[in-house]
C-alpha angles and dihedrals in degrees: 000000000000091000091051090052091051091048091051091049089050092052091048091047092049090048092052091048091050092047093048091047090052092047091049088061096040101041096089090056089046092054104034124050104176125179117205103196117081107221098193142355132223088261087066087053092053094255131124114236146166125228108232129197118194133188118217125216090260094049102260117145114229128194126210146149129244108204110190129206116205094223099036118152092179140025118226115214103207122207109186132206130274098274136066121357141265093293090068094062100077097123094049093046089050090054093049090047091053088052089060098251134140107233125212112185125176136188115233118237110291093025126104111326095343115114128230131039128288118265137158094245089045092058091063092047090049092051092048091052091051092049092048090050092056093045101038105028102032099030093232112167111232091237089063096054121092116197113216125185130177122198106319087008089064088066091049093049093047094050090051094045090056089058100043139030110247128174090254146336120233118190120188124187091344132158135219101231145334087254092060092046090050090051088055098043099038108026111194094005092070088077093063103030118096112231115216092191128052100186086176121164098166093106098034101049095062089056095057111118100202137077111281127212117189124191125187139154126226085216092061104131096190109039113037116242088231090067091054089052089048090055088054091051091051096047118097123237134303093056141138135196124211120192113219129195127224137036132330094263099030105038095101089058097041088052095057134156091020091052092060093042093053091051091048092051091049094049090049089063093059100091119173127306093327095053091105089064096051120087113238113253100217130147124272116324121256 
């Protein structure tokens, strides 16, 4: 009986080792879903733009678009989600353009026309290169740059915001960590599965020194609403929470026109170099 128990434990252990080995190899393709081909450009959307090529600190070439607005008071640095590429963000870019913002959107390494392969460490290097481009090449003052991240991009934006001092940080449909997502996706198994990626903002978000706006939908079928609320709890003051409606990828559209109005109200509070010290005057909290 004892020998059978040991044999069973051995089989279970071998199975877990095999599963973790397989997941070690597969995890990058489970986290990152890049698309190489650009389907459209801002010119197809009726917007002027500049092609931008960046070089990261580790030598990777990144591609992005700078989409100017003639009356812009701020520039929005856009970090997109884990799938597709910058050409799939037309509707969001159109909203930001209507709000009177310059938009600078980049593809992470391995996405679109950017070289390299996606990685967690690479995300931070990519974000740093985009920030330095705005500061050093375009002369943008930090207090005029809004960091925006959707889904995976919310992690990228938060990590950058902890290192710099932007005008504001906007997180849409974001999550707290890969650990919390694994707990949601693989309940029970998350205790024994090795996670190759941390993607953890729980320590960084409280150290952000800028106003924070968090948007999330209870109908989000991919990232639990509870994780969006947890981000709000972790964020320092001043902060606001806006409850969206609709799915993970479509909530910002299903929530119109309130979505655009909430963003406009938030941006209106960011006045000059001291905007980061002024609490946003939005409507009732979600």
